[in-house]
N, CA, C and O atoms as a CHARMM CRD file, in Angstrom:
* protein
*
  376
    1    1 MET  N     -5.93300  -0.18000  18.62800 PROA 1      0.00000
    2    1 MET  CA    -6.63500  -0.25400  17.36800 PROA 1      0.00000
    3    1 MET  C     -6.68500  -1.70800  16.92300 PROA 1      0.00000
    4    1 MET  O     -5.70000  -2.43800  17.03200 PROA 1      0.00000
    5    2 ASN  N     -7.83400  -2.11700  16.42600 PROA 2      0.00000
    6    2 ASN  CA    -8.05600  -3.48300  16.00800 PROA 2      0.00000
    7    2 ASN  C     -7.60100  -3.66900  14.56400 PROA 2      0.00000
    8    2 ASN  O     -8.09000  -2.98600  13.66400 PROA 2      0.00000
    9    3 ASP  N     -6.67200  -4.58600  14.34200 PROA 3      0.00000
   10    3 ASP  CA    -6.10000  -4.79900  13.01300 PROA 3      0.00000
   11    3 ASP  C     -7.10200  -5.31800  11.99000 PROA 3      0.00000
   12    3 ASP  O     -6.85900  -5.20000  10.78900 PROA 3      0.00000
   13    4 GLU  N     -8.21800  -5.88600  12.42700 PROA 4      0.00000
   14    4 GLU  CA    -9.15100  -6.46500  11.47200 PROA 4      0.00000
   15    4 GLU  C     -9.78400  -5.42600  10.55300 PROA 4      0.00000
   16    4 GLU  O    -10.37300  -5.78500   9.53300 PROA 4      0.00000
   17    5 HSD  N     -9.67300  -4.14700  10.89600 PROA 5      0.00000
   18    5 HSD  CA   -10.26100  -3.09700  10.07700 PROA 5      0.00000
   19    5 HSD  C     -9.29300  -2.57200   9.02000 PROA 5      0.00000
   20    5 HSD  O     -9.62700  -1.62700   8.30500 PROA 5      0.00000
   21    6 PHE  N     -8.12600  -3.15000   8.90800 PROA 6      0.00000
   22    6 PHE  CA    -7.11200  -2.65200   7.98900 PROA 6      0.00000
   23    6 PHE  C     -6.68300  -3.73700   7.02000 PROA 6      0.00000
   24    6 PHE  O     -6.75500  -4.92900   7.31500 PROA 6      0.00000
   25    7 GLY  N     -6.23900  -3.29700   5.86800 PROA 7      0.00000
   26    7 GLY  CA    -5.70500  -4.22600   4.88800 PROA 7      0.00000
   27    7 GLY  C     -6.71500  -4.56400   3.81500 PROA 7      0.00000
   28    7 GLY  O     -7.80300  -3.99300   3.74900 PROA 7      0.00000
   29    8 THR  N     -6.33100  -5.50000   2.98400 PROA 8      0.00000
   30    8 THR  CA    -7.19100  -5.87700   1.87600 PROA 8      0.00000
   31    8 THR  C     -7.48200  -7.36100   1.92800 PROA 8      0.00000
   32    8 THR  O     -6.72300  -8.13500   2.51100 PROA 8      0.00000
   33    9 ASP  N     -8.55900  -7.74300   1.33200 PROA 9      0.00000
   34    9 ASP  CA    -8.96100  -9.13700   1.23700 PROA 9      0.00000
   35    9 ASP  C     -7.98000  -9.85700   0.31800 PROA 9      0.00000
   36    9 ASP  O     -7.79400  -9.43600  -0.82400 PROA 9      0.00000
   37   10 PRO  N     -7.34500 -10.93900   0.79100 PROA 10     0.00000
   38   10 PRO  CA    -6.35900 -11.62300  -0.05200 PROA 10     0.00000
   39   10 PRO  C     -6.97600 -12.22800  -1.31000 PROA 10     0.00000
   40   10 PRO  O     -6.25500 -12.54100  -2.25800 PROA 10     0.00000
   41   11 ARG  N     -8.29200 -12.39700  -1.33400 PROA 11     0.00000
   42   11 ARG  CA    -8.96000 -12.94100  -2.51900 PROA 11     0.00000
   43   11 ARG  C     -9.22600 -11.87000  -3.56700 PROA 11     0.00000
   44   11 ARG  O     -9.62800 -12.17500  -4.69000 PROA 11     0.00000
   45   12 LEU  N     -9.00000 -10.61800  -3.19400 PROA 12     0.00000
   46   12 LEU  CA    -9.25500  -9.51200  -4.10800 PROA 12     0.00000
   47   12 LEU  C     -8.26900  -9.56200  -5.27100 PROA 12     0.00000
   48   12 LEU  O     -7.05500  -9.59600  -5.06900 PROA 12     0.00000
   49   13 LYS  N     -8.79800  -9.56600  -6.47900 PROA 13     0.00000
   50   13 LYS  CA    -7.95600  -9.60800  -7.67500 PROA 13     0.00000
   51   13 LYS  C     -7.99200  -8.24300  -8.34400 PROA 13     0.00000
   52   13 LYS  O     -9.05500  -7.76200  -8.73700 PROA 13     0.00000
   53   14 LEU  N     -6.84000  -7.63000  -8.46900 PROA 14     0.00000
   54   14 LEU  CA    -6.72300  -6.32100  -9.10000 PROA 14     0.00000
   55   14 LEU  C     -5.70400  -6.39600 -10.22700 PROA 14     0.00000
   56   14 LEU  O     -4.71400  -7.12300 -10.14500 PROA 14     0.00000
   57   15 ASP  N     -5.96300  -5.64100 -11.26500 PROA 15     0.00000
   58   15 ASP  CA    -4.99500  -5.49400 -12.34800 PROA 15     0.00000
   59   15 ASP  C     -4.29800  -4.15400 -12.15400 PROA 15     0.00000
   60   15 ASP  O     -4.91700  -3.09700 -12.27800 PROA 15     0.00000
   61   16 PHE  N     -3.00100  -4.20800 -11.84800 PROA 16     0.00000
   62   16 PHE  CA    -2.23700  -2.99600 -11.58700 PROA 16     0.00000
   63   16 PHE  C     -1.60300  -2.49200 -12.86700 PROA 16     0.00000
   64   16 PHE  O     -1.23600  -3.29300 -13.72700 PROA 16     0.00000
   65   17 PRO  N     -1.46400  -1.17800 -13.01300 PROA 17     0.00000
   66   17 PRO  CA    -1.95700  -0.13700 -12.10400 PROA 17     0.00000
   67   17 PRO  C     -3.47200   0.04200 -12.24700 PROA 17     0.00000
   68   17 PRO  O     -4.05800  -0.26500 -13.28500 PROA 17     0.00000
   69   18 CYS  N     -4.09100   0.55000 -11.16300 PROA 18     0.00000
   70   18 CYS  CA    -5.53000   0.78900 -11.17500 PROA 18     0.00000
   71   18 CYS  C     -5.87100   1.88800 -10.17400 PROA 18     0.00000
   72   18 CYS  O     -5.10300   2.17300  -9.25500 PROA 18     0.00000
   73   19 ASP  N     -7.03000   2.49400 -10.36800 PROA 19     0.00000
   74   19 ASP  CA    -7.53700   3.45300  -9.39200 PROA 19     0.00000
   75   19 ASP  C     -8.10300   2.65500  -8.23400 PROA 19     0.00000
   76   19 ASP  O     -8.81500   1.67200  -8.44500 PROA 19     0.00000
   77   20 PHE  N     -7.79200   3.07000  -7.00200 PROA 20     0.00000
   78   20 PHE  CA    -8.19100   2.30900  -5.82600 PROA 20     0.00000
   79   20 PHE  C     -8.68800   3.27300  -4.75700 PROA 20     0.00000
   80   20 PHE  O     -7.93100   4.13500  -4.31100 PROA 20     0.00000
   81   21 PRO  N     -9.94800   3.14500  -4.33500 PROA 21     0.00000
   82   21 PRO  CA   -10.46900   4.02600  -3.28800 PROA 21     0.00000
   83   21 PRO  C    -10.16700   3.46600  -1.89900 PROA 21     0.00000
   84   21 PRO  O    -10.24400   2.25900  -1.67200 PROA 21     0.00000
   85   22 ILE  N     -9.82800   4.34900  -0.99000 PROA 22     0.00000
   86   22 ILE  CA    -9.62500   3.98400   0.41100 PROA 22     0.00000
   87   22 ILE  C    -10.48600   4.91600   1.24000 PROA 22     0.00000
   88   22 ILE  O    -10.43700   6.13400   1.06900 PROA 22     0.00000
   89   23 LYS  N    -11.27500   4.34300   2.13800 PROA 23     0.00000
   90   23 LYS  CA   -12.13600   5.14000   3.00200 PROA 23     0.00000
   91   23 LYS  C    -11.57000   5.06900   4.41700 PROA 23     0.00000
   92   23 LYS  O    -11.25500   3.99100   4.92100 PROA 23     0.00000
   93   24 VAL  N    -11.44600   6.24200   5.05000 PROA 24     0.00000
   94   24 VAL  CA   -10.83100   6.35500   6.36900 PROA 24     0.00000
   95   24 VAL  C    -11.73300   7.20200   7.25400 PROA 24     0.00000
   96   24 VAL  O    -12.25700   8.22300   6.80800 PROA 24     0.00000
   97   25 ALA  N    -11.92000   6.78800   8.50700 PROA 25     0.00000
   98   25 ALA  CA   -12.73500   7.56500   9.44300 PROA 25     0.00000
   99   25 ALA  C    -11.87600   8.03600  10.60400 PROA 25     0.00000
  100   25 ALA  O    -10.95800   7.34600  11.04900 PROA 25     0.00000
  101   26 GLY  N    -12.20200   9.24300  11.08500 PROA 26     0.00000
  102   26 GLY  CA   -11.48600   9.81700  12.21100 PROA 26     0.00000
  103   26 GLY  C    -12.23600  11.01900  12.73700 PROA 26     0.00000
  104   26 GLY  O    -13.36200  11.28500  12.31600 PROA 26     0.00000
  105   27 PRO  N    -11.62500  11.74500  13.64800 PROA 27     0.00000
  106   27 PRO  CA   -12.28900  12.90600  14.23500 PROA 27     0.00000
  107   27 PRO  C    -12.43400  14.04500  13.22800 PROA 27     0.00000
  108   27 PRO  O    -11.65300  14.16500  12.28400 PROA 27     0.00000
  109   28 ALA  N    -13.44200  14.86900  13.44800 PROA 28     0.00000
  110   28 ALA  CA   -13.60100  16.06800  12.62000 PROA 28     0.00000
  111   28 ALA  C    -12.40800  16.97900  12.87800 PROA 28     0.00000
  112   28 ALA  O    -11.92900  17.07000  14.00800 PROA 28     0.00000
  113   29 GLY  N    -11.93600  17.63800  11.85900 PROA 29     0.00000
  114   29 GLY  CA   -10.82100  18.56500  12.03000 PROA 29     0.00000
  115   29 GLY  C     -9.76700  18.38700  10.96900 PROA 29     0.00000
  116   29 GLY  O     -9.68100  17.34900  10.31300 PROA 29     0.00000
  117   30 ASP  N     -8.96700  19.42300  10.81400 PROA 30     0.00000
  118   30 ASP  CA    -7.96100  19.44400   9.75900 PROA 30     0.00000
  119   30 ASP  C     -6.74700  18.56900  10.04100 PROA 30     0.00000
  120   30 ASP  O     -6.08400  18.13300   9.09900 PROA 30     0.00000
  121   31 ASP  N     -6.42900  18.29400  11.32400 PROA 31     0.00000
  122   31 ASP  CA    -5.27000  17.45000  11.62300 PROA 31     0.00000
  123   31 ASP  C     -5.43000  16.06800  10.99900 PROA 31     0.00000
  124   31 ASP  O     -4.48700  15.52300  10.42500 PROA 31     0.00000
  125   32 PHE  N     -6.62300  15.51400  11.11700 PROA 32     0.00000
  126   32 PHE  CA    -6.91000  14.20500  10.53500 PROA 32     0.00000
  127   32 PHE  C     -6.77900  14.25100   9.01100 PROA 32     0.00000
  128   32 PHE  O     -6.16100  13.37300   8.41000 PROA 32     0.00000
  129   33 VAL  N     -7.35600  15.26700   8.39800 PROA 33     0.00000
  130   33 VAL  CA    -7.29600  15.41600   6.93800 PROA 33     0.00000
  131   33 VAL  C     -5.84600  15.56400   6.48500 PROA 33     0.00000
  132   33 VAL  O     -5.43200  14.92800   5.51500 PROA 33     0.00000
  133   34 ASP  N     -5.07700  16.39300   7.17500 PROA 34     0.00000
  134   34 ASP  CA    -3.67300  16.60300   6.81300 PROA 34     0.00000
  135   34 ASP  C     -2.87300  15.30500   6.90700 PROA 34     0.00000
  136   34 ASP  O     -2.04200  15.01900   6.04500 PROA 34     0.00000
  137   35 PHE  N     -3.12900  14.51400   7.96300 PROA 35     0.00000
  138   35 PHE  CA    -2.42700  13.24400   8.13300 PROA 35     0.00000
  139   35 PHE  C     -2.73900  12.29500   6.97600 PROA 35     0.00000
  140   35 PHE  O     -1.83000  11.70300   6.39500 PROA 35     0.00000
  141   36 VAL  N     -4.01400  12.15200   6.64300 PROA 36     0.00000
  142   36 VAL  CA    -4.41600  11.23600   5.57300 PROA 36     0.00000
  143   36 VAL  C     -3.84900  11.69400   4.22900 PROA 36     0.00000
  144   36 VAL  O     -3.38600  10.87000   3.44000 PROA 36     0.00000
  145   37 ARG  N     -3.88200  12.98900   3.96700 PROA 37     0.00000
  146   37 ARG  CA    -3.29600  13.51400   2.72000 PROA 37     0.00000
  147   37 ARG  C     -1.79900  13.20800   2.65000 PROA 37     0.00000
  148   37 ARG  O     -1.28900  12.82800   1.59600 PROA 37     0.00000
  149   38 ALA  N     -1.10800  13.37300   3.75900 PROA 38     0.00000
  150   38 ALA  CA     0.33500  13.11800   3.78200 PROA 38     0.00000
  151   38 ALA  C      0.63200  11.64700   3.50200 PROA 38     0.00000
  152   38 ALA  O      1.56300  11.33300   2.76000 PROA 38     0.00000
  153   39 VAL  N     -0.15100  10.74700   4.08800 PROA 39     0.00000
  154   39 VAL  CA     0.03800   9.31500   3.83100 PROA 39     0.00000
  155   39 VAL  C     -0.20100   9.01800   2.35300 PROA 39     0.00000
  156   39 VAL  O      0.58900   8.31700   1.72100 PROA 39     0.00000
  157   40 ALA  N     -1.28300   9.54900   1.80800 PROA 40     0.00000
  158   40 ALA  CA    -1.59900   9.30900   0.39500 PROA 40     0.00000
  159   40 ALA  C     -0.48200   9.82700  -0.50700 PROA 40     0.00000
  160   40 ALA  O     -0.06000   9.13000  -1.43000 PROA 40     0.00000
  161   41 ALA  N     -0.00600  11.02700  -0.25300 PROA 41     0.00000
  162   41 ALA  CA     1.04200  11.62400  -1.08300 PROA 41     0.00000
  163   41 ALA  C      2.36500  10.86500  -0.96400 PROA 41     0.00000
  164   41 ALA  O      3.11200  10.76500  -1.93800 PROA 41     0.00000
  165   42 ARG  N      2.65500  10.33400   0.21300 PROA 42     0.00000
  166   42 ARG  CA     3.89800   9.58600   0.42100 PROA 42     0.00000
  167   42 ARG  C      3.91300   8.31200  -0.43300 PROA 42     0.00000
  168   42 ARG  O      4.96200   7.91300  -0.94000 PROA 42     0.00000
  169   43 HSD  N      2.76400   7.68700  -0.58800 PROA 43     0.00000
  170   43 HSD  CA     2.70100   6.41300  -1.30600 PROA 43     0.00000
  171   43 HSD  C      2.26000   6.53900  -2.76100 PROA 43     0.00000
  172   43 HSD  O      2.44600   5.61200  -3.55000 PROA 43     0.00000
  173   44 ASP  N      1.68000   7.67800  -3.11600 PROA 44     0.00000
  174   44 ASP  CA     1.23800   7.91800  -4.49300 PROA 44     0.00000
  175   44 ASP  C      1.65000   9.33200  -4.87700 PROA 44     0.00000
  176   44 ASP  O      0.90000  10.27800  -4.63600 PROA 44     0.00000
  177   45 PRO  N      2.83600   9.49200  -5.47300 PROA 45     0.00000
  178   45 PRO  CA     3.32700  10.82600  -5.82200 PROA 45     0.00000
  179   45 PRO  C      2.37600  11.61600  -6.72300 PROA 45     0.00000
  180   45 PRO  O      2.44500  12.84400  -6.76600 PROA 45     0.00000
  181   46 ALA  N      1.49500  10.92700  -7.43800 PROA 46     0.00000
  182   46 ALA  CA     0.53800  11.61100  -8.31100 PROA 46     0.00000
  183   46 ALA  C     -0.75800  11.97300  -7.58000 PROA 46     0.00000
  184   46 ALA  O     -1.68100  12.50800  -8.19400 PROA 46     0.00000
  185   47 PHE  N     -0.83700  11.68700  -6.27700 PROA 47     0.00000
  186   47 PHE  CA    -2.06500  11.97500  -5.52100 PROA 47     0.00000
  187   47 PHE  C     -2.37900  13.46800  -5.57500 PROA 47     0.00000
  188   47 PHE  O     -1.50400  14.31500  -5.39600 PROA 47     0.00000
  189   48 ARG  N     -3.64500  13.76400  -5.82700 PROA 48     0.00000
  190   48 ARG  CA    -4.11000  15.15200  -5.87900 PROA 48     0.00000
  191   48 ARG  C     -5.10600  15.37200  -4.75400 PROA 48     0.00000
  192   48 ARG  O     -5.95100  14.51500  -4.49700 PROA 48     0.00000
  193   49 ALA  N     -5.01600  16.50300  -4.08600 PROA 49     0.00000
  194   49 ALA  CA    -5.90000  16.81600  -2.95900 PROA 49     0.00000
  195   49 ALA  C     -7.36200  16.76500  -3.36600 PROA 49     0.00000
  196   49 ALA  O     -8.21500  16.41000  -2.55300 PROA 49     0.00000
  197   50 GLU  N     -7.66700  17.11500  -4.61400 PROA 50     0.00000
  198   50 GLU  CA    -9.06400  17.08500  -5.05300 PROA 50     0.00000
  199   50 GLU  C     -9.57900  15.65500  -5.22700 PROA 50     0.00000
  200   50 GLU  O    -10.77300  15.46100  -5.45400 PROA 50     0.00000
  201   51 ALA  N     -8.71100  14.66200  -5.12600 PROA 51     0.00000
  202   51 ALA  CA    -9.12300  13.26100  -5.18700 PROA 51     0.00000
  203   51 ALA  C     -9.57400  12.76600  -3.82000 PROA 51     0.00000
  204   51 ALA  O     -9.74200  11.56300  -3.61900 PROA 51     0.00000
  205   52 LEU  N     -9.77200  13.68100  -2.88400 PROA 52     0.00000
  206   52 LEU  CA   -10.19800  13.33200  -1.53400 PROA 52     0.00000
  207   52 LEU  C    -11.59700  13.90500  -1.29300 PROA 52     0.00000
  208   52 LEU  O    -11.81400  15.11000  -1.42300 PROA 52     0.00000
  209   53 ALA  N    -12.53100  13.04000  -0.94600 PROA 53     0.00000
  210   53 ALA  CA   -13.89700  13.47100  -0.62900 PROA 53     0.00000
  211   53 ALA  C    -14.07300  13.41800   0.88500 PROA 53     0.00000
  212   53 ALA  O    -13.65300  12.46000   1.53500 PROA 53     0.00000
  213   54 ARG  N    -14.68500  14.43900   1.43000 PROA 54     0.00000
  214   54 ARG  CA   -14.81200  14.59100   2.88300 PROA 54     0.00000
  215   54 ARG  C    -16.29400  14.61900   3.26200 PROA 54     0.00000
  216   54 ARG  O    -17.07400  15.36700   2.67300 PROA 54     0.00000
  217   55 HSD  N    -16.68200  13.79400   4.25700 PROA 55     0.00000
  218   55 HSD  CA   -18.07300  13.72300   4.70500 PROA 55     0.00000
  219   55 HSD  C    -18.11100  13.79700   6.23000 PROA 55     0.00000
  220   55 HSD  O    -17.47400  12.99600   6.91400 PROA 55     0.00000
  221   56 GLN  N    -18.85700  14.75600   6.75000 PROA 56     0.00000
  222   56 GLN  CA   -19.00900  14.93400   8.19600 PROA 56     0.00000
  223   56 GLN  C    -20.10700  14.01600   8.72800 PROA 56     0.00000
  224   56 GLN  O    -21.08500  13.74300   8.03200 PROA 56     0.00000
  225   57 SER  N    -19.94400  13.54300   9.96300 PROA 57     0.00000
  226   57 SER  CA   -21.00500  12.76800  10.60200 PROA 57     0.00000
  227   57 SER  C    -22.15000  13.70400  10.95800 PROA 57     0.00000
  228   57 SER  O    -21.97000  14.92000  11.01400 PROA 57     0.00000
  229   58 SER  N    -23.31400  13.14200  11.19600 PROA 58     0.00000
  230   58 SER  CA   -24.48700  13.97800  11.49800 PROA 58     0.00000
  231   58 SER  C    -24.28500  14.78500  12.77300 PROA 58     0.00000
  232   58 SER  O    -24.81100  15.89200  12.88900 PROA 58     0.00000
  233   59 GLY  N    -23.53900  14.25400  13.72400 PROA 59     0.00000
  234   59 GLY  CA   -23.27100  14.97600  14.96500 PROA 59     0.00000
  235   59 GLY  C    -22.09200  15.93000  14.87900 PROA 59     0.00000
  236   59 GLY  O    -21.88100  16.74200  15.78000 PROA 59     0.00000
  237   60 GLY  N    -21.32100  15.83700  13.79500 PROA 60     0.00000
  238   60 GLY  CA   -20.19400  16.73900  13.59300 PROA 60     0.00000
  239   60 GLY  C    -18.92500  16.38000  14.34100 PROA 60     0.00000
  240   60 GLY  O    -17.94500  17.12100  14.26800 PROA 60     0.00000
  241   61 ARG  N    -18.91300  15.26200  15.05800 PROA 61     0.00000
  242   61 ARG  CA   -17.71600  14.88800  15.82000 PROA 61     0.00000
  243   61 ARG  C    -16.71100  14.09300  14.99000 PROA 61     0.00000
  244   61 ARG  O    -15.51800  14.07700  15.29600 PROA 61     0.00000
  245   62 TYR  N    -17.19200  13.44300  13.95300 PROA 62     0.00000
  246   62 TYR  CA   -16.35000  12.56600  13.14300 PROA 62     0.00000
  247   62 TYR  C    -16.49700  12.91700  11.66900 PROA 62     0.00000
  248   62 TYR  O    -17.41400  13.63100  11.26300 PROA 62     0.00000
  249   63 GLN  N    -15.56400  12.39200  10.88400 PROA 63     0.00000
  250   63 GLN  CA   -15.64900  12.55000   9.43900 PROA 63     0.00000
  251   63 GLN  C    -15.06600  11.31500   8.77500 PROA 63     0.00000
  252   63 GLN  O    -14.23700  10.60800   9.34700 PROA 63     0.00000
  253   64 SER  N    -15.51500  11.08100   7.57300 PROA 64     0.00000
  254   64 SER  CA   -14.90700  10.02200   6.76800 PROA 64     0.00000
  255   64 SER  C    -14.32100  10.66900   5.52300 PROA 64     0.00000
  256   64 SER  O    -14.86800  11.62000   4.96600 PROA 64     0.00000
  257   65 LEU  N    -13.21100  10.12800   5.11800 PROA 65     0.00000
  258   65 LEU  CA   -12.52100  10.60900   3.92600 PROA 65     0.00000
  259   65 LEU  C    -12.41400   9.45200   2.94600 PROA 65     0.00000
  260   65 LEU  O    -12.06500   8.33500   3.32800 PROA 65     0.00000
  261   66 THR  N    -12.71100   9.71800   1.70400 PROA 66     0.00000
  262   66 THR  CA   -12.48700   8.73700   0.65400 PROA 66     0.00000
  263   66 THR  C    -11.42500   9.31700  -0.25700 PROA 66     0.00000
  264   66 THR  O    -11.60900  10.37800  -0.85400 PROA 66     0.00000
  265   67 LEU  N    -10.30600   8.60400  -0.35700 PROA 67     0.00000
  266   67 LEU  CA    -9.23000   9.09900  -1.19900 PROA 67     0.00000
  267   67 LEU  C     -9.02800   8.14500  -2.35600 PROA 67     0.00000
  268   67 LEU  O     -9.07500   6.92500  -2.19800 PROA 67     0.00000
  269   68 GLY  N     -8.80600   8.71400  -3.49600 PROA 68     0.00000
  270   68 GLY  CA    -8.53200   7.92100  -4.68200 PROA 68     0.00000
  271   68 GLY  C     -7.04600   7.92400  -4.96300 PROA 68     0.00000
  272   68 GLY  O     -6.44400   8.97400  -5.18900 PROA 68     0.00000
  273   69 ILE  N     -6.46000   6.74000  -4.94800 PROA 69     0.00000
  274   69 ILE  CA    -5.03400   6.63600  -5.26800 PROA 69     0.00000
  275   69 ILE  C     -4.87300   5.84500  -6.55800 PROA 69     0.00000
  276   69 ILE  O     -5.78000   5.13200  -6.98600 PROA 69     0.00000
  277   70 ARG  N     -3.72300   5.98100  -7.15600 PROA 70     0.00000
  278   70 ARG  CA    -3.36100   5.16800  -8.31200 PROA 70     0.00000
  279   70 ARG  C     -2.47300   4.05600  -7.77600 PROA 70     0.00000
  280   70 ARG  O     -1.28700   4.26200  -7.52100 PROA 70     0.00000
  281   71 ALA  N     -3.06000   2.87700  -7.60900 PROA 71     0.00000
  282   71 ALA  CA    -2.34000   1.74800  -7.02100 PROA 71     0.00000
  283   71 ALA  C     -1.47900   1.07100  -8.07700 PROA 71     0.00000
  284   71 ALA  O     -1.92600   0.80500  -9.19300 PROA 71     0.00000
  285   72 THR  N     -0.24500   0.80200  -7.70300 PROA 72     0.00000
  286   72 THR  CA     0.67900   0.13900  -8.61200 PROA 72     0.00000
  287   72 THR  C      1.00200  -1.28900  -8.17900 PROA 72     0.00000
  288   72 THR  O      1.54900  -2.06900  -8.95900 PROA 72     0.00000
  289   73 SER  N      0.65700  -1.63700  -6.91100 PROA 73     0.00000
  290   73 SER  CA     0.92000  -2.98900  -6.41700 PROA 73     0.00000
  291   73 SER  C      0.14500  -3.22500  -5.12500 PROA 73     0.00000
  292   73 SER  O     -0.28700  -2.28500  -4.45700 PROA 73     0.00000
  293   74 LYS  N     -0.01900  -4.49900  -4.79200 PROA 74     0.00000
  294   74 LYS  CA    -0.65200  -4.84600  -3.52300 PROA 74     0.00000
  295   74 LYS  C      0.21300  -4.35400  -2.36400 PROA 74     0.00000
  296   74 LYS  O     -0.30800  -3.93000  -1.33200 PROA 74     0.00000
  297   75 GLU  N      1.51900  -4.41100  -2.53400 PROA 75     0.00000
  298   75 GLU  CA     2.42900  -3.94900  -1.48500 PROA 75     0.00000
  299   75 GLU  C      2.22500  -2.46400  -1.19500 PROA 75     0.00000
  300   75 GLU  O      2.28400  -2.04100  -0.04100 PROA 75     0.00000
  301   76 GLN  N      1.98800  -1.67700  -2.23700 PROA 76     0.00000
  302   76 GLN  CA     1.72000  -0.25000  -2.04700 PROA 76     0.00000
  303   76 GLN  C      0.44300  -0.05600  -1.22800 PROA 76     0.00000
  304   76 GLN  O      0.42400   0.74000  -0.28800 PROA 76     0.00000
  305   77 ILE  N     -0.61600  -0.77300  -1.57600 PROA 77     0.00000
  306   77 ILE  CA    -1.88200  -0.66400  -0.84700 PROA 77     0.00000
  307   77 ILE  C     -1.68900  -1.08200   0.60600 PROA 77     0.00000
  308   77 ILE  O     -2.15500  -0.39800   1.51600 PROA 77     0.00000
  309   78 ASP  N     -1.00400  -2.20400   0.82800 PROA 78     0.00000
  310   78 ASP  CA    -0.74400  -2.67000   2.19200 PROA 78     0.00000
  311   78 ASP  C      0.04000  -1.63400   2.99100 PROA 78     0.00000
  312   78 ASP  O     -0.23500  -1.42600   4.17300 PROA 78     0.00000
  313   79 ALA  N      1.01300  -0.98400   2.35700 PROA 79     0.00000
  314   79 ALA  CA     1.82100   0.02700   3.04400 PROA 79     0.00000
  315   79 ALA  C      0.97900   1.23900   3.43700 PROA 79     0.00000
  316   79 ALA  O      1.19300   1.82100   4.50000 PROA 79     0.00000
  317   80 ILE  N      0.03500   1.62000   2.59800 PROA 80     0.00000
  318   80 ILE  CA    -0.85400   2.73800   2.93400 PROA 80     0.00000
  319   80 ILE  C     -1.68100   2.38900   4.16300 PROA 80     0.00000
  320   80 ILE  O     -1.75600   3.17900   5.10400 PROA 80     0.00000
  321   81 TYR  N     -2.30400   1.21000   4.16200 PROA 81     0.00000
  322   81 TYR  CA    -3.09200   0.79600   5.32700 PROA 81     0.00000
  323   81 TYR  C     -2.22000   0.73000   6.58200 PROA 81     0.00000
  324   81 TYR  O     -2.65600   1.12400   7.66400 PROA 81     0.00000
  325   82 GLN  N     -0.99800   0.23600   6.43900 PROA 82     0.00000
  326   82 GLN  CA    -0.09200   0.15000   7.59200 PROA 82     0.00000
  327   82 GLN  C      0.21500   1.54200   8.14300 PROA 82     0.00000
  328   82 GLN  O      0.20100   1.73900   9.35800 PROA 82     0.00000
  329   83 ASP  N      0.49200   2.50600   7.26700 PROA 83     0.00000
  330   83 ASP  CA     0.76500   3.87400   7.71900 PROA 83     0.00000
  331   83 ASP  C     -0.45900   4.49700   8.38000 PROA 83     0.00000
  332   83 ASP  O     -0.33700   5.18300   9.39400 PROA 83     0.00000
  333   84 LEU  N     -1.63200   4.26100   7.81100 PROA 84     0.00000
  334   84 LEU  CA    -2.85400   4.80300   8.41600 PROA 84     0.00000
  335   84 LEU  C     -3.05100   4.22800   9.81400 PROA 84     0.00000
  336   84 LEU  O     -3.48300   4.93000  10.72700 PROA 84     0.00000
  337   85 LYS  N     -2.73600   2.96300   9.97100 PROA 85     0.00000
  338   85 LYS  CA    -2.92200   2.26200  11.23700 PROA 85     0.00000
  339   85 LYS  C     -2.04800   2.83400  12.35500 PROA 85     0.00000
  340   85 LYS  O     -2.36600   2.65900  13.53100 PROA 85     0.00000
  341   86 THR  N     -0.96700   3.50500  12.00900 PROA 86     0.00000
  342   86 THR  CA    -0.04300   4.00800  13.03100 PROA 86     0.00000
  343   86 THR  C     -0.59500   5.19800  13.80300 PROA 86     0.00000
  344   86 THR  O     -0.08500   5.53000  14.87200 PROA 86     0.00000
  345   87 SER  N     -1.62900   5.84400  13.27600 PROA 87     0.00000
  346   87 SER  CA    -2.14300   7.06000  13.90200 PROA 87     0.00000
  347   87 SER  C     -3.34300   6.77800  14.79700 PROA 87     0.00000
  348   87 SER  O     -4.25200   6.03400  14.42600 PROA 87     0.00000
  349   88 GLU  N     -3.32900   7.38100  15.97400 PROA 88     0.00000
  350   88 GLU  CA    -4.48100   7.28700  16.87300 PROA 88     0.00000
  351   88 GLU  C     -5.67100   8.07500  16.33900 PROA 88     0.00000
  352   88 GLU  O     -6.79000   7.91100  16.82400 PROA 88     0.00000
  353   89 LEU  N     -5.43900   8.92800  15.34500 PROA 89     0.00000
  354   89 LEU  CA    -6.53400   9.68200  14.73500 PROA 89     0.00000
  355   89 LEU  C     -7.44300   8.78900  13.89300 PROA 89     0.00000
  356   89 LEU  O     -8.62300   9.09300  13.71200 PROA 89     0.00000
  357   90 VAL  N     -6.89800   7.69900  13.38400 PROA 90     0.00000
  358   90 VAL  CA    -7.65100   6.83100  12.47600 PROA 90     0.00000
  359   90 VAL  C     -8.47400   5.83200  13.28000 PROA 90     0.00000
  360   90 VAL  O     -7.93100   5.03100  14.04000 PROA 90     0.00000
  361   91 LEU  N     -9.79900   5.89200  13.09900 PROA 91     0.00000
  362   91 LEU  CA   -10.69400   4.94600  13.76100 PROA 91     0.00000
  363   91 LEU  C    -10.77200   3.64200  12.97800 PROA 91     0.00000
  364   91 LEU  O    -10.73200   2.55800  13.56000 PROA 91     0.00000
  365   92 TRP  N    -10.88400   3.75000  11.67100 PROA 92     0.00000
  366   92 TRP  CA   -10.88700   2.58400  10.79500 PROA 92     0.00000
  367   92 TRP  C    -10.56100   3.01300   9.37400 PROA 92     0.00000
  368   92 TRP  O    -10.66800   4.18500   9.01300 PROA 92     0.00000
  369   93 ALA  N    -10.16000   2.02600   8.57900 PROA 93     0.00000
  370   93 ALA  CA    -9.88600   2.26000   7.15700 PROA 93     0.00000
  371   93 ALA  C    -10.34000   1.03600   6.38100 PROA 93     0.00000
  372   93 ALA  O    -10.11000  -0.10300   6.78800 PROA 93     0.00000
  373   94 LEU  N    -10.98300   1.29600   5.26500 PROA 94     0.00000
  374   94 LEU  CA   -11.48100   0.21300   4.39800 PROA 94     0.00000
  375   94 LEU  C    -10.96900   0.41000   2.99100 PROA 94     0.00000
  376   94 LEU  O    -11.27100  -0.39100   2.10600 PROA 94     0.00000
């Protein structure tokens, strides 16, 4: 997996706490969704499953998930991207 698709722009200025969207792509199927939900819940105890939007690719082989987290620090955001990066299910995360 190429690291350039993970993390945040160091020039990005955020006022914490704030709502922060993360978009993740992977294969179609519930295993991918379950993994992403688990990562979100581990780093944001207030994460709600309904804060996750799911979009299938036109061919049905892939899906993208947009999850809304309540970010409390840059370190929290970096840790989420790092955890997502550990899975072979994740194609990219923005």
